[in-house]
C-alpha positions, 0 to 999 in steps of 0.5 A: 502517510509521508513516511509510508510512500518514502518507504516505499520509494527508499526499498525500492532501491534495495531490490535487485536489478531483475525484479526491477521496471529498469535500473535507471528507474530504480534512481528516478522512482524515490526521487518522484515519489519525493517531487509529489509528496512535496507538491502535495504537503506544500499544495495541502499542509497538515490534516489533509484537509484541503479538497482539492481535485488537482491533489486528488489526482496528484496523489491518486498519479503517486499511487499509481507510480508505487503501484505499478512499480510494486506489482511489476517486482511482486509478477518479477519474483513469482514469475522467476521462483516458478522459473527457479532462479538463481538466488544466491542463498535464502537470506537474500529470497527472503529479504526481497520476498519482504520488500516486495510483500512491506512495498504491496501492503502500502500500496493497498493501505494508501489506495483504502486511505485514497478511496474510502468514504469521498478520501482523507480530505471529506473525510477531514471537513466532514463532507463527504457524499459519498458511501463509507467502503470499510466500517471501523470499530471505534465507530462504533463508541461514542466518545470517539465519535462525538471527540471528531474522530475519523480514520486516519492513514494509519489505521488503512495501514493497519487494515492492510498489513493485518489484511495480509497477513491473516489473508482477512480485514479481522477487526473492520469490514468492507461493505462496498462491492469494490473493497471487498474485491481488493482486500480479496485480492491483497489476500490472495496476492500476500500468500503468493509471496508468501507461500512461493517466497519460503517454498522457495527458500527452503528449497535452497537449504 
């Protein structure tokens, strides 16, 4: 999770100025994420199993920040393509599209990880009283369950990646309304990014 957050912050530095929120924010953004991440690591080192409200709030603020910055980049990229903004060459356009697509995958993966079954701390402690939003294939393997398996960030990142590439959750089932709607939204955003970026890149050639 920490690596994903840092990656999202650093990738923002490679977005051209016209696709950022502001130029100043491009440098404050990764610094802000690093500070929030440091607070979370200090407050809950190790397995992320301290179920405290302030930690949930800080995590939510961190993920919301990534989401807002990513949403702005996605919107500006799509608007730029539709209004025929100038791109130096296809590789520049594909690079911007890839960065925006990756950060979108990270953002959705973080939300799935943060919201499912009451959050990561509740899952780690086995004290969640919130209905699960996703059903993973490991939950049908008795050996996994008896060994104390529970979904961690990599499972949600894989879910997000598969949703953005296959436009479906593949081996993981969404079993709550909000999770189904989020998967549908992620698929729609990914389809728009991939379709428009590839089409415009071909046009630039």
